[in-house]
C-alpha angles and dihedrals in degrees: 000000000000121000093253093055096052095040090047089051092052092046092050092047092053093044091051093047095244090114119041122202131270092042137178127222087257091052089053092050092048091050094044107025092171092067116091111249094219092049091050093048091053093042095052092047094045094051103039121114115283094014114177094235092055091230121153112306106229102152141045115217116208128209092270091057095253125135138231130187114251112237137253090051118238132235093034094291 
């Protein structure tokens, strides 16, 4: 899945109330069971603030390891 597809799915789930922020990986899988758990784990880590690969920063991770979308949302969502 492309970055935009997974990200768009997460944004839609939060906007619809299916996924409440801050969310864990398990919360994401419960809200979007058609997403692959391993892919989501990698995606969230890869796109969190201050990621080592310097890829796009789409999520904040709190001290409990839960995620929130960084606003403003990216990709015109």
